[in-house]
DSSP file (Angstrom, degrees, kcal/mol; ACC not computed):
  #  RESIDUE AA STRUCTURE BP1 BP2  ACC     N-H-->O    O-->H-N    N-H-->O    O-->H-N    TCO  KAPPA ALPHA  PHI   PSI    X-CA   Y-CA   Z-CA
    1    1 A M     >        0   0    0      0, 0.0     4,-1.0     0, 0.0     0, 0.0   0.000 360.0 360.0 360.0 -38.9    2.2  -22.1    7.3
    2    2 A R  H  >  +     0   0    0      1,-0.2     4,-2.7     2,-0.2     5,-0.2   0.859 360.0  63.8 -75.0 -34.7    4.3  -19.2    6.2
    3    3 A K  H  > S+     0   0    0      1,-0.2     4,-2.5     2,-0.2     5,-0.2   0.924 103.2  46.1 -59.8 -48.4    4.2  -20.0    2.5
    4    4 A P  H  > S+     0   0    0      0, 0.0     4,-2.5     0, 0.0    -1,-0.2   0.883 112.2  53.2 -61.7 -35.7    0.4  -19.6    2.1
    5    5 A F  H  X S+     0   0    0     -4,-1.0     4,-2.9     2,-0.2     5,-0.2   0.950 111.4  44.4 -62.2 -48.4    0.7  -16.3    4.0
    6    6 A Y  H  X S+     0   0    0     -4,-2.7     4,-2.6     1,-0.2    -1,-0.2   0.879 113.5  51.0 -65.4 -38.0    3.4  -14.9    1.7
    7    7 A L  H  X S+     0   0    0     -4,-2.5     4,-2.5    -5,-0.2    -1,-0.2   0.933 113.8  44.3 -63.8 -45.1    1.5  -16.1   -1.4
    8    8 A T  H  X S+     0   0    0     -4,-2.5     4,-2.6     2,-0.2     5,-0.2   0.931 115.6  46.9 -65.2 -46.4   -1.7  -14.4   -0.3
    9    9 A A  H  X S+     0   0    0     -4,-2.9     4,-2.4    -5,-0.2    -2,-0.2   0.896 113.9  49.2 -63.4 -39.8    0.1  -11.2    0.7
   10   10 A G  H  X S+     0   0    0     -4,-2.6     4,-2.4    -5,-0.2    -2,-0.2   0.918 112.1  47.2 -65.4 -43.9    2.0  -11.2   -2.5
   11   11 A A  H  X S+     0   0    0     -4,-2.5     4,-2.4     2,-0.2    -2,-0.2   0.922 113.7  47.8 -64.6 -44.0   -1.1  -11.8   -4.6
   12   12 A L  H  X S+     0   0    0     -4,-2.6     4,-2.4     1,-0.2    -2,-0.2   0.912 112.6  49.4 -62.7 -42.5   -3.0   -9.1   -2.8
   13   13 A S  H  X S+     0   0    0     -4,-2.4     4,-2.5    -5,-0.2    -2,-0.2   0.900 110.8  49.8 -63.4 -40.9   -0.1   -6.6   -3.1
   14   14 A L  H  X S+     0   0    0     -4,-2.4     4,-2.7     2,-0.2    -2,-0.2   0.905 109.7  50.7 -66.2 -40.7    0.2   -7.3   -6.8
   15   15 A V  H  X S+     0   0    0     -4,-2.4     4,-2.2     2,-0.2    -2,-0.2   0.926 112.6  46.7 -61.8 -44.3   -3.6   -6.8   -7.3
   16   16 A L  H  X S+     0   0    0     -4,-2.4     4,-1.7     2,-0.2    -2,-0.2   0.891 112.2  51.1 -64.9 -38.3   -3.3   -3.4   -5.5
   17   17 A G  H  X S+     0   0    0     -4,-2.5     4,-0.6     2,-0.2    -2,-0.2   0.907 110.4  48.0 -64.3 -41.7   -0.3   -2.5   -7.5
   18   18 A L  H >X S+     0   0    0     -4,-2.7     3,-0.8     1,-0.2     4,-0.6   0.871 109.5  53.1 -67.3 -36.4   -2.0   -3.3  -10.7
   19   19 A A  H >X S+     0   0    0     -4,-2.2     4,-2.0     1,-0.2     3,-1.1   0.860 101.2  62.2 -64.2 -33.8   -5.0   -1.2   -9.6
   20   20 A G  H 3< S+     0   0    0     -4,-1.7     8,-0.2     1,-0.3    -1,-0.2   0.717  90.6  66.7 -65.3 -20.7   -2.6    1.6   -8.9
   21   21 A V  H << S+     0   0    0     -3,-0.8    -1,-0.3    -4,-0.6    -2,-0.2   0.857 114.9  28.8 -64.6 -33.6   -1.7    1.7  -12.6
   22   22 A F  H << S+     0   0    0     -3,-1.1    -2,-0.2    -4,-0.6    -1,-0.2   0.674 111.6  68.9-102.4 -21.7   -5.3    2.9  -13.3
   23   23 A L  S >< S-     0   0    0     -4,-2.0     3,-1.4     3,-0.2    -1,-0.1  -0.891  70.4-151.5-104.1 116.1   -6.2    4.7  -10.1
   24   24 A P  T 3  S+     0   0    0      0, 0.0    -1,-0.1     0, 0.0    -4,-0.1   0.764  90.8  46.5 -63.3 -28.8   -4.2    7.9   -9.8
   25   25 A L  T 3  S+     0   0    0      2,-0.1    -5,-0.1    58,-0.0    59,-0.0   0.512  94.7  84.9 -93.0  -2.9   -4.1    8.2   -6.0
   26   26 A L  S <  S-     0   0    0     -3,-1.4    -3,-0.2    -6,-0.2     2,-0.1  -0.876  80.6-129.9 -99.8 120.2   -3.1    4.5   -5.4
   27   27 A P        -     0   0    0      0, 0.0     4,-0.2     0, 0.0    -7,-0.2  -0.406  18.7-168.7 -71.9 143.9    0.6    4.0   -5.6
   28   28 A T  S  > S+     0   0    0     -8,-0.2     4,-2.0     2,-0.1     3,-0.4   0.890  74.6  57.3 -93.1 -52.5    1.9    1.1   -7.8
   29   29 A T  H  > S+     0   0    0      1,-0.2     4,-2.8     2,-0.2     5,-0.2   0.863 102.3  51.6 -58.0 -47.1    5.5    0.7   -7.0
   30   30 A P  H  > S+     0   0    0      0, 0.0     4,-2.2     0, 0.0    -1,-0.2   0.897 112.8  47.3 -60.0 -36.7    5.4    0.0   -3.2
   31   31 A F  H  > S+     0   0    0     -3,-0.4     4,-2.3    -4,-0.2    -2,-0.2   0.879 112.2  48.9 -71.1 -36.8    2.8   -2.7   -3.8
   32   32 A V  H  X S+     0   0    0     -4,-2.0     4,-2.4     2,-0.2    -1,-0.2   0.899 111.4  50.2 -68.6 -39.6    4.8   -4.3   -6.6
   33   33 A L  H  X S+     0   0    0     -4,-2.8     4,-2.2     2,-0.2    -2,-0.2   0.913 111.4  48.6 -62.5 -42.0    7.9   -4.2   -4.4
   34   34 A L  H  X S+     0   0    0     -4,-2.2     4,-2.6    -5,-0.2    -2,-0.2   0.894 109.6  52.6 -64.8 -39.1    6.0   -5.8   -1.5
   35   35 A A  H  X S+     0   0    0     -4,-2.3     4,-3.0     2,-0.2     5,-0.2   0.919 109.2  49.1 -61.7 -43.4    4.6   -8.5   -3.9
   36   36 A A  H  X S+     0   0    0     -4,-2.4     4,-2.0     2,-0.2    -2,-0.2   0.909 111.1  50.4 -62.8 -41.4    8.2   -9.3   -5.1
   37   37 A F  H  X S+     0   0    0     -4,-2.2     4,-0.9     2,-0.2    -2,-0.2   0.935 114.4  43.6 -60.0 -47.8    9.3   -9.5   -1.4
   38   38 A C  H >X S+     0   0    0     -4,-2.6     4,-2.2     1,-0.2     3,-0.7   0.910 112.7  51.1 -67.8 -42.4    6.4  -11.9   -0.6
   39   39 A F  H 3X S+     0   0    0     -4,-3.0     4,-2.5     1,-0.2     8,-0.4   0.839 102.0  61.9 -65.4 -31.6    6.8  -14.0   -3.7
   40   40 A A  H 3< S+     0   0    0     -4,-2.0    -1,-0.2    -5,-0.2    -2,-0.2   0.827 115.5  33.6 -61.5 -30.0   10.6  -14.4   -3.0
   41   41 A R  H << S+     0   0    0     -4,-0.9    -2,-0.2    -3,-0.7    -1,-0.2   0.717 128.8  35.4 -96.2 -25.2    9.5  -16.2    0.2
   42   42 A G  H  < S-     0   0    0     -4,-2.2    -3,-0.2     1,-0.2    -2,-0.2   0.824 134.4  -2.0-100.2 -36.8    6.3  -17.9   -0.9
   43   43 A N    >X  -     0   0    0     -4,-2.5     4,-1.7    -5,-0.2     3,-1.0  -0.649  53.3-166.6-159.4  93.7    6.9  -18.9   -4.5
   44   44 A P  H 3> S+     0   0    0      0, 0.0     4,-2.4     0, 0.0     5,-0.1   0.761  90.0  62.6 -57.0 -26.3   10.3  -18.0   -6.3
   45   45 A A  H 3> S+     0   0    0      2,-0.2     4,-1.9     1,-0.2     5,-0.1   0.902 104.4  47.0 -66.4 -39.1    8.8  -18.9   -9.7
   46   46 A W  H <> S+     0   0    0     -3,-1.0     4,-2.1    -7,-0.2    -1,-0.2   0.874 110.5  52.9 -68.4 -36.7    6.2  -16.1   -9.3
   47   47 A E  H  X S+     0   0    0     -4,-1.7     4,-2.6    -8,-0.4    -2,-0.2   0.925 107.6  51.7 -61.8 -43.6    9.0  -13.8   -8.2
   48   48 A A  H  X S+     0   0    0     -4,-2.4     4,-1.8     1,-0.2    -2,-0.2   0.889 108.8  50.6 -61.6 -39.9   10.9  -14.7  -11.3
   49   49 A R  H  X S+     0   0    0     -4,-1.9     4,-0.7     2,-0.2    -1,-0.2   0.896 111.1  48.6 -64.5 -39.5    7.9  -13.9  -13.5
   50   50 A L  H >< S+     0   0    0     -4,-2.1     3,-0.6     1,-0.2    -2,-0.2   0.903 111.4  49.2 -67.0 -40.8    7.5  -10.5  -11.8
   51   51 A L  H 3< S+     0   0    0     -4,-2.6    -1,-0.2     1,-0.2    -2,-0.2   0.810 109.4  53.3 -67.6 -29.2   11.2   -9.8  -12.3
   52   52 A A  H 3< S+     0   0    0     -4,-1.8    -1,-0.2    -5,-0.2    -2,-0.2   0.619  82.4 109.5 -80.6 -13.0   11.0  -10.7  -16.0
   53   53 A D    <X  -     0   0    0     -4,-0.7     4,-2.5    -3,-0.6    -3,-0.0  -0.463  67.5-142.4 -66.2 128.9    8.1   -8.4  -16.5
   54   54 A P  T  4 S+     0   0    0      0, 0.0    -1,-0.2     0, 0.0    -4,-0.0   0.773  97.0  46.5 -66.9 -24.1    9.3   -5.4  -18.7
   55   55 A R  T  4 S+     0   0    0      2,-0.1     4,-0.3     3,-0.1    -2,-0.0   0.896 128.3  19.4 -83.5 -41.4    7.1   -2.9  -16.8
   56   56 A F  T  > S+     0   0    0     -6,-0.2     4,-2.1     2,-0.1     3,-0.2   0.754 106.9  76.1-102.5 -28.6    7.9   -3.9  -13.2
   57   57 A G  H  X S+     0   0    0     -4,-2.5     4,-2.6     1,-0.2     5,-0.2   0.893  94.3  49.3 -55.5 -49.0   11.1   -5.9  -13.4
   58   58 A P  H  > S+     0   0    0      0, 0.0     4,-2.5     0, 0.0    -1,-0.2   0.886 111.6  49.5 -61.8 -37.7   13.6   -3.0  -13.9
   59   59 A S  H  > S+     0   0    0     -4,-0.3     4,-2.1    -3,-0.2    -2,-0.2   0.904 111.8  48.5 -66.9 -40.1   12.1   -1.0  -11.0
   60   60 A I  H  X S+     0   0    0     -4,-2.1     4,-2.6     2,-0.2     5,-0.2   0.931 113.1  47.4 -64.7 -45.2   12.3   -4.0   -8.6
   61   61 A Q  H  X S+     0   0    0     -4,-2.6     4,-2.7     1,-0.2     5,-0.3   0.916 111.1  51.0 -62.6 -43.7   15.9   -4.7   -9.6
   62   62 A A  H  X>S+     0   0    0     -4,-2.5     4,-2.3    -5,-0.2     6,-1.7   0.896 112.5  47.1 -61.9 -39.7   16.9   -1.0   -9.2
   63   63 A W  H  X5S+     0   0    0     -4,-2.1     4,-1.4     4,-0.3    -2,-0.2   0.929 114.8  45.4 -67.2 -44.6   15.3   -0.9   -5.7
   64   64 A R  H  <5S+     0   0    0     -4,-2.6    -2,-0.2    -5,-0.2    -1,-0.2   0.892 120.5  38.0 -67.0 -39.4   17.0   -4.2   -4.7
   65   65 A E  H  <5S+     0   0    0     -4,-2.7    -2,-0.2    -5,-0.2    -1,-0.2   0.882 139.8   3.4 -82.3 -39.3   20.4   -3.4   -6.0
   66   66 A R  H  <5S-     0   0    0     -4,-2.3    -3,-0.2    -5,-0.3    -2,-0.2   0.421  88.7-114.4-129.8  -0.7   20.7    0.3   -5.2
   67   67 A G     << +     0   0    0     -4,-1.4    -4,-0.3    -5,-0.6     2,-0.2   0.826  66.5 157.5  65.5  29.9   17.6    1.4   -3.3
   68   68 A A        -     0   0    0     -6,-1.7    48,-0.2    46,-0.1    -1,-0.2  -0.615  34.4-158.6 -96.9 148.3   16.9    3.6   -6.4
   69   69 A I  B     -a  116   0A   0     46,-2.7    48,-1.6    -2,-0.2     5,-0.1  -0.979  31.6-106.9-120.8 134.3   13.6    5.0   -7.6
   70   70 A P     >  -     0   0    0      0, 0.0     4,-2.2     0, 0.0     3,-0.2  -0.274  27.6-120.9 -59.1 146.8   13.0    6.0  -11.2
   71   71 A R  H  > S+     0   0    0      1,-0.2     4,-2.6     2,-0.2     5,-0.2   0.901 113.7  50.7 -57.3 -44.2   12.9    9.8  -11.8
   72   72 A H  H  > S+     0   0    0      1,-0.2     4,-2.3     2,-0.2    -1,-0.2   0.862 109.2  52.6 -64.9 -32.7    9.4    9.7  -13.3
   73   73 A G  H  > S+     0   0    0     -3,-0.2     4,-2.5     2,-0.2    -1,-0.2   0.884 108.9  49.7 -67.0 -39.1    8.3    7.6  -10.3
   74   74 A K  H  X S+     0   0    0     -4,-2.2     4,-2.7     2,-0.2     5,-0.3   0.944 111.9  47.6 -63.1 -48.1    9.7   10.2   -7.9
   75   75 A R  H  X S+     0   0    0     -4,-2.6     4,-2.4     1,-0.2    -2,-0.2   0.929 114.7  45.7 -60.3 -45.4    7.9   13.0   -9.7
   76   76 A L  H  X S+     0   0    0     -4,-2.3     4,-2.6    -5,-0.2    -1,-0.2   0.909 112.8  50.2 -65.7 -42.0    4.6   11.2   -9.8
   77   77 A A  H  X S+     0   0    0     -4,-2.5     4,-2.2     2,-0.2    -2,-0.2   0.931 113.1  45.1 -62.6 -46.2    4.9   10.1   -6.1
   78   78 A V  H  X S+     0   0    0     -4,-2.7     4,-2.3     2,-0.2    -1,-0.2   0.894 112.9  51.5 -66.9 -39.0    5.6   13.7   -4.9
   79   79 A L  H  X S+     0   0    0     -4,-2.4     4,-2.4    -5,-0.3    -2,-0.2   0.930 111.2  47.2 -62.1 -45.6    2.9   15.1   -7.1
   80   80 A M  H  X S+     0   0    0     -4,-2.6     4,-2.4     1,-0.2    -2,-0.2   0.876 112.1  50.5 -65.1 -36.9    0.3   12.7   -5.8
   81   81 A M  H  X S+     0   0    0     -4,-2.2     4,-2.8    -5,-0.2    -1,-0.2   0.888 109.4  51.4 -67.4 -37.6    1.4   13.4   -2.2
   82   82 A L  H  X S+     0   0    0     -4,-2.3     4,-2.6     2,-0.2     5,-0.2   0.928 111.0  47.3 -63.6 -44.9    1.1   17.1   -2.8
   83   83 A I  H  X S+     0   0    0     -4,-2.4     4,-2.4     2,-0.2    -2,-0.2   0.917 113.9  48.0 -61.8 -43.5   -2.4   16.7   -4.2
   84   84 A S  H  X S+     0   0    0     -4,-2.4     4,-2.5     2,-0.2    -2,-0.2   0.913 112.0  48.9 -64.0 -43.1   -3.3   14.5   -1.2
   85   85 A A  H  X S+     0   0    0     -4,-2.8     4,-2.3     2,-0.2    16,-0.2   0.910 112.2  48.1 -64.6 -42.2   -1.9   16.9    1.3
   86   86 A L  H  X S+     0   0    0     -4,-2.6     4,-2.0     2,-0.2    -1,-0.2   0.901 111.0  51.4 -65.3 -39.8   -3.7   19.8   -0.3
   87   87 A G  H  X S+     0   0    0     -4,-2.4     4,-2.0    -5,-0.2    -2,-0.2   0.924 112.0  46.3 -61.3 -43.9   -7.0   17.9   -0.3
   88   88 A G  H  X S+     0   0    0     -4,-2.5     4,-2.1     1,-0.2    -2,-0.2   0.871 108.8  56.5 -64.1 -37.0   -6.5   17.0    3.4
   89   89 A W  H  < S+     0   0    0     -4,-2.3    -1,-0.2     1,-0.2    -2,-0.2   0.899 115.5  36.2 -62.6 -41.0   -5.6   20.7    4.2
   90   90 A Y  H  < S+     0   0    0     -4,-2.0    -1,-0.2     1,-0.1    -2,-0.2   0.748 121.7  44.1 -85.7 -24.1   -8.9   21.9    2.7
   91   91 A L  H  < S+     0   0    0     -4,-2.0     2,-0.3    -5,-0.2    -2,-0.2   0.723 103.0  69.0 -94.4 -22.4  -11.2   19.0    3.8
   92   92 A L  S  < S-     0   0    0     -4,-2.1     5,-0.1    -5,-0.2     0, 0.0  -0.738  79.6-121.2-102.2 147.0  -10.0   18.6    7.4
   93   93 A A    >>  -     0   0    0     -2,-0.3     3,-1.4     1,-0.1     4,-0.7  -0.503  52.5 -60.1 -79.8 150.4  -10.6   21.0   10.2
   94   94 A P  T 34 S+     0   0    0      0, 0.0    -1,-0.1     0, 0.0    -5,-0.0  -0.417 120.4  21.2 -62.2 145.8   -7.6   22.4   12.1
   95   95 A P  T >4 S+     0   0    0      0, 0.0     3,-1.7     0, 0.0     4,-0.3  -0.965 119.8  61.9 -88.6   4.8   -5.5   21.0   13.7
   96   96 A W  T X4 S+     0   0    0     -3,-1.4     3,-1.4     1,-0.3    -3,-0.1   0.726  87.8  73.2 -67.0 -21.6   -6.2   17.8   11.8
   97   97 A H  T 3X S+     0   0    0     -4,-0.7     4,-0.9     1,-0.3    -1,-0.3   0.694  87.7  65.1 -67.3 -14.4   -5.3   19.3    8.4
   98   98 A W  H <> S+     0   0    0     -3,-1.7     4,-3.0     2,-0.2     5,-0.3   0.745  87.0  72.0 -75.6 -22.8   -1.6   19.1    9.6
   99   99 A V  H <> S+     0   0    0     -3,-1.4     4,-2.6    -4,-0.3     5,-0.2   0.967 103.2  35.6 -62.5 -57.0   -1.7   15.3    9.7
  100  100 A P  H  > S+     0   0    0      0, 0.0     4,-2.7     0, 0.0     5,-0.3   0.884 118.4  53.7 -65.7 -33.6   -1.7   14.6    5.9
  101  101 A A  H  X S+     0   0    0     -4,-0.9     4,-1.8   -16,-0.2    -2,-0.2   0.935 113.3  42.1 -63.7 -44.9    0.6   17.6    5.3
  102  102 A G  H  X S+     0   0    0     -4,-3.0     4,-2.3     2,-0.2     5,-0.2   0.927 115.9  48.3 -67.3 -45.0    3.1   16.4    7.8
  103  103 A F  H  X S+     0   0    0     -4,-2.6     4,-2.6    -5,-0.3     5,-0.3   0.939 113.7  46.1 -61.3 -48.1    3.0   12.8    6.6
  104  104 A C  H  X S+     0   0    0     -4,-2.7     4,-2.5    -5,-0.2    -1,-0.2   0.846 111.1  53.9 -66.3 -32.9    3.3   13.7    3.0
  105  105 A S  H  X S+     0   0    0     -4,-1.8     4,-2.2    -5,-0.3    -1,-0.2   0.928 111.8  44.0 -65.3 -44.5    6.1   16.0    3.7
  106  106 A V  H  X S+     0   0    0     -4,-2.3     4,-2.1     2,-0.2    -2,-0.2   0.944 118.1  43.0 -66.4 -47.9    8.1   13.4    5.5
  107  107 A V  H  X S+     0   0    0     -4,-2.6     4,-2.6     1,-0.2    -2,-0.2   0.899 113.6  52.4 -66.8 -39.7    7.4   10.6    2.9
  108  108 A G  H  X S+     0   0    0     -4,-2.5     4,-2.4    -5,-0.3    -1,-0.2   0.905 109.2  49.3 -62.1 -41.4    8.1   13.0    0.1
  109  109 A A  H  X S+     0   0    0     -4,-2.2     4,-1.4     2,-0.2    -1,-0.2   0.904 110.9  50.8 -63.5 -40.3   11.4   14.1    1.5
  110  110 A W  H  X S+     0   0    0     -4,-2.1     4,-0.6     1,-0.2     3,-0.3   0.932 110.5  48.8 -62.5 -45.3   12.3   10.4    1.9
  111  111 A V  H >< S+     0   0    0     -4,-2.6     3,-1.1     1,-0.2    -2,-0.2   0.919 110.6  50.8 -60.7 -44.0   11.4    9.6   -1.7
  112  112 A L  H 3< S+     0   0    0     -4,-2.4    -1,-0.2     1,-0.3    -2,-0.2   0.755 105.9  55.8 -68.8 -23.4   13.4   12.6   -3.0
  113  113 A T  H 3< S+     0   0    0     -4,-1.4    -1,-0.3    -3,-0.3    -2,-0.2   0.550  86.7  98.3 -87.0  -6.2   16.5   11.5   -1.0
  114  114 A R  S << S-     0   0    0     -3,-1.1   -46,-0.1    -4,-0.6   -47,-0.1  -0.484  88.4 -95.9 -74.4 150.8   16.6    8.0   -2.6
  115  115 A P        -     0   0    0      0, 0.0   -46,-2.7     0, 0.0     2,-0.4  -0.308  40.8-115.1 -62.3 152.0   19.0    7.5   -5.5
  116  116 A S  B      a   69   0A   0    -48,-0.2   -48,-0.1     1,-0.1    -4,-0.0  -0.722 360.0 360.0 -92.1 140.1   17.5    7.9   -9.0
  117  117 A A              0   0    0    -48,-1.6    -1,-0.1    -2,-0.4   -49,-0.1   0.430 360.0 360.0 -90.4 360.0   17.3    4.9  -11.3
């Protein structure tokens, strides 16, 4: 019962991660990390293929071994969060404009405090 769930969740996460390569506001790395997590439990062969991928494998390994995020990934993540927070600030009425600003501030601080790969 768990294996099909992990396979489905991993495949969906990987599709969202791949879409994030082309869509600027959709993050890639968290979805690829989630896919690796799910594939490790649902199909280790798929996990091995993901780890062997030259684009995603090093980021997954760095996260698993040291909890590290690549510097370019940090910069891009914080930039996208800043754009999202500013968009929310201008599109939402007070006091709701504080929600994306606060969320992006907390997540951005967390990203910046992770070790760099």
